C-alpha positions as CSV (number, residue, x, y, z in Angstrom):
1,X,-15.1,-15.3,-3.1
2,X,-14.6,-11.8,-1.6
3,X,-10.8,-12.4,-1.4
4,X,-10.7,-13.3,-5.1
5,X,-13.0,-10.5,-6.2
6,X,-11.3,-7.8,-4.2
7,X,-7.7,-8.8,-3.9
8,X,-7.1,-11.1,-6.9
9,X,-5.7,-14.5,-6.0
10,X,-8.1,-17.4,-5.6
11,X,-8.2,-18.7,-2.0
12,X,-7.2,-22.2,-3.2
13,X,-4.0,-20.8,-4.6
14,X,-3.1,-19.2,-1.3
15,X,-3.6,-22.2,0.9
16,X,-0.3,-23.3,2.3
17,X,1.5,-20.4,0.7
18,X,3.5,-17.8,2.7
19,X,1.7,-14.5,3.1
20,X,4.8,-12.7,2.1
21,X,4.7,-14.2,-1.4
22,X,1.9,-11.8,-2.3
23,X,3.5,-8.8,-0.6
24,X,5.7,-6.4,-2.6
25,X,9.3,-7.1,-1.7
26,X,10.0,-3.6,-0.4
27,X,7.2,-4.0,2.2
28,X,8.2,-7.5,3.5
29,X,10.5,-6.3,6.3
30,X,7.7,-4.0,7.6
31,X,5.2,-6.8,7.4
32,X,7.4,-9.1,9.3
33,X,8.0,-6.4,12.0
34,X,4.2,-5.8,12.3
35,X,3.5,-9.5,12.6
36,X,6.1,-9.9,15.3
37,X,3.9,-7.7,17.5
38,X,1.0,-10.2,17.5
39,X,0.3,-11.4,21.0
40,X,-1.6,-14.3,22.4
41,X,-4.3,-12.2,24.0
42,X,-6.2,-11.4,20.8
43,X,-5.1,-7.8,20.6
44,X,-5.0,-6.8,16.9
45,X,-2.1,-5.5,14.9
46,X,-2.8,-3.1,12.0
47,X,-0.4,-2.5,9.1
48,X,-0.4,-1.6,5.4
49,X,1.4,-3.3,2.5
50,X,1.2,-3.6,-1.2
51,X,-0.4,-6.8,-2.3
52,X,0.0,-8.4,-5.7
53,X,-3.3,-8.6,-7.6
54,X,-3.9,-11.1,-10.4
55,X,-4.3,-8.3,-12.9
56,X,-0.7,-7.5,-12.3
57,X,-1.2,-4.3,-10.3
58,X,-0.2,-3.7,-6.7
59,X,-3.0,-2.7,-4.3
60,X,-2.4,-1.1,-0.9
61,X,-4.1,-3.2,1.7
62,X,-4.7,-2.3,5.3
63,X,-4.5,-5.5,7.4
64,X,-5.9,-6.1,10.9
65,X,-4.5,-9.3,12.2
66,X,-5.0,-11.0,15.6
67,X,-4.3,-14.4,17.2
68,X,-7.3,-16.2,18.6
69,X,-6.6,-16.4,22.4
70,X,-5.3,-19.8,23.3
71,X,-4.8,-20.9,19.6
72,X,-2.1,-20.6,17.0
73,X,-4.7,-19.5,14.3
74,X,-4.4,-15.9,13.0
75,X,-7.5,-14.1,11.9
76,X,-6.9,-11.4,9.3
77,X,-9.1,-8.8,7.7
78,X,-7.8,-6.9,4.6
79,X,-9.2,-3.6,3.4
80,X,-8.2,-2.0,0.1
81,X,-6.9,1.5,0.8
82,X,-5.3,2.0,-2.7
83,X,-7.7,4.8,-3.7
84,X,-7.2,6.6,-0.3
85,X,-3.4,6.3,-0.8
86,X,-3.6,7.7,-4.3
87,X,-5.8,10.6,-3.2
88,X,-3.4,11.4,-0.4
89,X,-0.4,11.4,-2.7
90,X,-2.2,13.7,-5.1
91,X,-3.2,16.1,-2.3
92,X,0.4,16.2,-1.0
93,X,1.7,16.8,-4.5
94,X,-0.8,19.6,-5.1
95,X,0.1,21.3,-1.8
96,X,3.8,21.1,-2.7
97,X,3.1,22.7,-6.1
98,X,0.9,25.5,-4.6
99,X,3.5,26.2,-1.9
100,X,6.2,26.6,-4.6
101,X,4.0,28.9,-6.7
102,X,3.2,31.1,-3.7
103,X,6.9,31.3,-2.7
104,X,7.8,32.3,-6.3
105,X,9.9,29.2,-6.9
106,X,11.5,28.9,-10.3
107,X,9.2,27.5,-13.0
108,X,11.5,24.5,-13.5
109,X,11.1,23.6,-9.8
110,X,7.3,23.9,-10.0
111,X,7.2,21.8,-13.2
112,X,9.5,19.3,-11.6
113,X,7.2,18.9,-8.7
114,X,4.3,18.4,-11.1
115,X,6.3,15.7,-12.9
116,X,7.1,14.0,-9.6
117,X,3.5,14.0,-8.5
118,X,2.4,12.5,-11.8
119,X,5.0,9.7,-11.5
120,X,3.8,8.8,-8.0
121,X,0.3,8.4,-9.4
122,X,1.2,5.7,-12.0
123,X,4.0,3.3,-12.7
124,X,3.4,3.9,-16.4
125,X,4.0,7.7,-16.3
126,X,7.5,9.1,-16.8
127,X,7.7,12.9,-16.8
128,X,10.6,15.3,-17.1
129,X,11.3,19.0,-17.5
130,X,13.9,20.1,-20.0
């Protein structure tokens, strides 16, 4: 129930499906690379990827995955870090804009940075300076 509530897909729909089917295509190579580091001694591997939610959005999930010693079973715990990622992107964008203002960058560059920051915050926002 927690998986469905927090991440979207019902557990029954995931049974027998490849993990990568829920991962954004651009993140799949990184996920495969991270999973290749899983060892048989139970040491965890931690990575992040964008996960497709049933509402159509992409959520950033931080996964901690380990193999049970002596078994082929993988144990995974996912944590939604979308909000943290969004806050981080906004803070970086704000810092970039403030640095440009302090350094007396042309207004078009400052406004361009604001537009870029807004676009990283939402796939529905398109901004431009004319």
